KOLMAR-799575 format. One record per residue: residue in three letters; x, y, z of N, C-alpha, C in turn. Coordinates in steps of 0.1 Angstrom, whole numbers, plus 5000, padded with zeros to 4 digits. Each point is the difference from the previous one (the first is absolute). Layout:
BEGIN
ALAXYZXYZXYZ...
% end
This chain:
BEGIN
MET316699077607499149925008499850065013HIS498850005006499850105013500849915011PRO500750085008500649915015499049935006VAL498850065002499549875010499549894991LEU499750024987499649864992501349905000SER501250125002501349854996499949955016VAL499950055008500149975016499149904999LEU498749994995498949884998501049894993LEU500650024990500549934990501049945010GLY500850045007501049965009499749855010VAL498650045005498949915011500449894991VAL499350014984499449904996501749934997GLY500650064996501749924999500449925012GLY499750065013500449925011499649895001ALA498550004997499249865001500449914993LEU500250064984500849874989501249985006LEU500750045006501449965005499849925010CYS499249995009499449915008499849874994PHE498550014992499949894995500749934987GLY500850114999500949924986501249915008ALA500250045008501349965009499349835006ASP499250015007499349875003499649924988PHE499650014987499949934988501649984996LEU500850064999501349964997500649905004VAL500050005018500749905009498949864997ARG499150045001499149855000500449944985GLY499650114989500449934988501249964999GLY501350065002501349994999500449865008ALA499349995013500549845006499349904995ALA498550004993499349924996500849954986LEU500450104996500749964985501749965003ALA500750015010500949934999499749845006ARG498949995007499849855005499449924985ALA499050094989499749924993501149994988VAL501050065000501049974991501249965002GLY499849945018501249925001501350105003VAL499850105006501250075006499750085010PRO501149985009499650065018499550154994THR499450055012499450145000501050105003LEU501249995004501150084998500650014986VAL499949904992500550034986499150144996ILE498449964998498750074995500650155008GLY499950025014500650105005500950104995LEU501149874992501450084999499950054986THR498849984993500150004987498650074992VAL498849925002499050024994499450165011VAL500149965012499450115010500850115002ALA501549984999500950115001500050104984PHE500249894990499650084991498950104996GLY499049945004498650074997499950145011THR500449975011499750145007501050065000SER501350004993501150104995499950074984ALA498349974995499650024986500150185002PRO499650085009500050135002501450075003GLU501249935004501250044996500350024987LEU499749894992500449974987499550084993VAL498750055000499150074993500850165001VAL500450075013500350125006501649984994SER500849934997501349994999500449994987VAL499349944990500050004985499350144997ASP499250035007499350174993500750075006ALA501150025010500850095005501249964989ALA500349884994501050034992500150084987TYR498549944997499550054986500150174999ARG499650055014500350145000501150075002GLY500849915003501650045000500250055014THR499249955010500550045014500349895008GLY501049944998500849895006499849975012GLU500450095009500050015014498849965007ILE499150064996498649925002500149854997ALA499949954991500149864998501249925012ILE501150054998500949945011500050025017GLY499150104998499450075016498849935005ASN499249964991498849934999500549875007VAL501049904993500549885005500650005012VAL500750095002500850025010499150035013GLY499050074996499350045016498949904999SER499549924988498949875005501049885008ASN500949984996500949915005500350015016ILE500650175004499649985016498850005003CYS498850054995498850005000499449845006ASN500449934990499649834999500349945013ILE501750025003500649935012499650075017ALA499950144998500350055011498250055007LEU499350054992498550015000499049864999ILE500349914989499049934998500049885008LEU501549955000500649875006499750055020GLY500350115001499950065015498349995003VAL499150074994498849985002499649884999SER500149924990499849864998500649935014ALA500849995003500949945012498950025014LEU499850145001498950055011498949934997VAL499149984989498749925003500249845002ARG501149994994500249835004501849965001PRO500349975004501849965002500149904987LEU501050024988500349964991501149895000PRO499549865000501249904999500549984985VAL501049995003501150034986500349814993ASN499450014990500549904988501549985001LYS500749875005501250024997500649984986SER499449964992500250034988500450114990LEU499950095008500250154998501350045000PHE500549925009501650035001501049964991LYS499449904994500649954987500350074987LEU499050064998499950104988499850145000ASP498850015005498950124999500750095010LEU500249985010500650145008501250044997PRO500949904994501450034995499850094988VAL499549964992499450054984499450135004MET499250035007499250135005501150095007ILE500949975007501050095004501350034994GLY500549904990500650024988499350074989SER498950004999499550074991500050165004SER499550025009500250135008501850075001LEU500649905004501250055000500850064983LEU499549904992500250044986499750124994LEU498650025005499550164997500650085004THR500150025015500950085006501550044991LEU500549905002501350004995500050054984TRP499149954992500250074984499250125002CYS499250085011499650134996500950095008VAL500849955011501250075004500950044994LEU500549914992501149984991499950084986ARG498750004995500050004986498750145001GLY499550055014499050085000498849944993GLY499649924997498249954995500949884992ILE499049954992499449864993499750024986GLY501049944992499350014987499749874992PRO499749984988499549894993501049895005LEU501649984999500849925006499249935012ALA500050065009499749945014498449995001GLY499150054991498649924999500149874992VAL500949954994500249874993500449925011VAL501250025008500649935012498949995009PHE499150095003499449965008498749945000CYS499250014985499349884994500449855000ALA501250014993500849885002500049935015LEU500150065008500149955013498949945007LEU499150074996498550005004499649864993ALA500249994990499749884989500849865012ALA500950044997501049875009499649995014TYR499550095005499649965013498349945002LEU499250044989498849925000500049874994ILE501049964993500349904998500549855005ARG501050085010500649925012498550005012ARG499450105000499050005010498949885000PHE499649994987499149904997500649845000TYR501550024999500649895000500049955011ASN500350105008500049955019498749925002ALA499150094991498749935010499549914995ARG500549964989499849854996501149895004HIS500750025006501449905000500450035015ASP499750075009500850055014499049915007LYS500449925010499549885008499050115012ALA500850085003499350095011498650044994GLU500450074986498650094996499049844999ALA500349944993499549864999498749985011GLU500749995010499649955016498850134997ALA500550125004499050085003498850044993LEU500249934985498950014989499449875005ALA500049885006499249915005499450065011ALA500650075008499150055014499150114994GLU500250044989499150134997498949954992ALA500249864994498849954988499549935013ALA500249955011498749935011499550075004GLY500450154999498950115009499250064987SER500149964986499450064993498650044999ASP499450114993498650025003499349944986GLY500549954990499849944992499850084987MET500250144999499650054990500849994988ARG499849974990500749964988500450144992TRP501049954990501150124994499050094997TYR498849934989499150114991499450105010ALA499649925013499450165006501050085007ALA501449945003501050065010500350124991LEU500649974987500350084991499150135000PRO498950034995499250094999499850075012LEU500149925010500150075018501050105002THR501249964994501350035005500450144986LEU499549954989500250164993499050095001LEU498649945006499350135006500550095011GLY500649925007500650055011500750104996ILE501449974989500750054996499650164992ALA499049984997499150124991499550085009MET499749965010499450075009500850045011LEU501049985001501150065008500850124994VAL500249994985500250094993499350115000VAL498849984996499050124998499750075015GLY500049905010499850045012501150105005GLY501049984998501050075004500350144992ARG499650004989500250154992498650085007LEU499049954998498850065008500050035013PHE500949945009500450075015501250084998VAL500949974993500750145000499650104996GLY498849984990499750134995499150055011GLY499349965007499050065011501150035014ALA501149935000500550065011500850124996VAL500650064990500450104996499250115002ALA498549954993498850115000500050065014ALA499849885008499650035016501250085007ALA501349974994500950095007500150164998ARG499549994985500150154994499050095007LEU498449895005499250085004500650025014LEU500749955006500450055014501150084999HIS500650044990500650064996501950005004VAL500149865001501349954995501150014991SER501050065004500850024989500549874985GLU499950094994500549884983501249945006ALA500950045007501349925004499649895009VAL499350035009499849875010498849904993ILE499350044989499049934996501049874992GLY500950074994501149964992500749835007LEU500550095011500549915009499549875009THR499050044998499249895010498549944990VAL499050064996498949934993500549944990VAL500750054991500449974985500849915001ALA500950005008501349895002499349915005LEU499249975010499549905007498949934988GLY499750084992498549964994500649884988THR501449954991500449904995499849895005SER500250025013500449875009498549975007LEU498950075002499149975006499249874998PRO500549924986499549864996500749915008GLU501350035001500949915010500049995015LEU499250125002499450025013499049955005ALA498750004991499149935001500149864999THR500949964993500149844996500449965012GLY501450035007500649995010499349975014VAL498950125001499350005014498649894998ALA499649984984498949894999500549885003ALA501549994995500649855001499949965014ALA500850105011500349985013498849965007LEU498850064996498850025008499449784995ARG500349994987499749884997500649885003GLY501350045007500949905004501149964989GLU499650074985501249954988501250105001CYS500849945013501050085000501549994991ASP499549904991501249974990499750124989ILE498650034994499550064991500650195010ALA499850005011500750105005501050064998VAL501049925004501250024999500449984983GLY499649894998500549974982499750164991ASN499050035007499350124990501350115000VAL500350045013500850075003501450014990ILE500449895005501549954993499850004986GLY499249934994499750014985499750124992SER499550115010499550104994501350085000ASN500950005006501450095005500649954987LEU500049864998500849944988499550044988PHE498850014999499450064988500250124997ASN499950085008500050165004501749994988VAL501049965007501150044996500549944988LEU499749864998500549934986499050014989CYS498750025006499150004987499650164996ILE499850095008499650114999501350094994LEU500749995008501450044999500849984988GLY499249874993500549914985499550054993ILE498550085001499249994987500250195001SER500350065011499650124997501150064994PRO501549965000501350094993499849934983LEU499049924998500049934986499150114992VAL499350115010498750084995501350164999SER500749995007500950135002500950015012PRO501550034997500949985011499450075013LEU500249945012499650085014501150045007ARG500250125004500750085010499849975012SER500649985011499650005011499750125010GLY500650084994499850175005500150025015ARG498850045007499950055013500249865009VAL499449884990500049875011501249975004THR500550035012501450005006500749885004PHE500949985005500649905003499649975015PHE499750105009498949975012498949914993ASP499450024994499049954996500149864996PHE501049944994500249874993500549945013GLY500750075010500849955012498849915006VAL498750115003499149995010499349834991MET500050024989499049854989501049895006VAL501550034998500949875003499749975012GLY500350135012499849955014498749945003CYS498950044995498649895005500349874995SER500649984987500149854996500949935009LEU501050055004501349925010499249975014VAL498950145004499649945014499049914998LEU499350014990499049885002500749874994TYR501049984993500549855001500449985016LEU500650115005500449945014498949985008MET498850074998498949945010499749894998MET499649964985499449864999501149895002LEU501350025000501049915000500149995015THR499950075011500349965014498649935006GLY498850074997499049915009498949944986ARG500550004987499449954992498450055001LYS499650075004498950104998500150135001ILE499050084996499950165005499250035013SER500650055005498949995014499450145002ARG499349975008499150165000500950125007LEU500949955010500950105000500950074990GLU500549904994501050004984498950074992GLY498850014995498850054994500150145001GLY500050045015500350155005501050065000ALA501149955001501450044995499850034986LEU499949924993499750044984499050124999LEU498950005005499450094995500550155008ALA500750005010500850115008501050064988VAL500549914994501150014989499450094988TYR498949974997499350054987499450145007VAL499650025013499550125006501050114998LEU500949955006501350085003500650034982TYR499949914991500650044987498950114995ILE498950024999498950094997500250125006ALA500449965015500450175004500950054999LYS500949914994501550074995499850064987LEU499249964991499550034990499150155000ALA498949985007499250135002500750125007VAL501149995007500850075010501350054994PHE500949944993501350024994499749934985PRO499250044994499850014983501450004995GLU500850085003501150104992501449865003TRP499449925008501249904999499949894987GLY498850024995499949914986499149915005GLY498849984996499149894999499649934992VAL499049924998499249944991498850064995TRP499049934991498750074999500150134994ARG500650044990500150164998500049994990
% end
């Protein structure tokens, strides 16, 4: 395809990302109210899993092709991006209040899954079918417990009542297609945008290494970024925060649960430093949420600075071992 046409398609992809994110946030929030669960739960599940579809496609394809370090690196890099870049930018748009129910289950499971992945890869040099089965089982247990809490937890019942009072009245049969349309637009838009950005970078004679470390790395996280910013702008902070936490859970427990069932994955050049940054970002996020019960603009700026420094390290010192290669 001609580079100029690729760039134009990239512009179309950017538009799809913007509109798709808005549809997903609107539809997801309405769907939550229509079916009687808090928007936080929809953010942690439907929205998070939908926006992680690009990571799933990339990782399963990498496993099939025998390039396991791409699958693991994609997940580690995306989890860092989700916290440091996406929550950072979203908090700069609007400070994000934290739902206290996250501390009971979701945040501990997110941190625990990151630690489990790190230990498994460091000790065994990768993950095989056994790890895949364990991760999938943990995801199933988490989802069962999450929806049980949504139905029986008093605090979440009160949150749902408050949300229902402000409902826009959209029925589930209207909200569901809008949600699915938003997910589809995000997936297609992300692919077009990455292709266009790569073509533009080549026209500007940017090296392949820099393209891989920046444009392609960020590409699979564009749906989460677009959704997080759109949710912050619309005041749906539970979706913005839940999307990131749910995506990180999904990335580890589902994507790295399914991928090694296709073919065992070796961590390769995804080093302990990369895993450490992923776990460190999770712990820092927990402390930020715990102290002020919100992510302030100052904290959002600090998270964004961490991401910039991490990308700079990959670009300047790739020999130290990086991801997305």
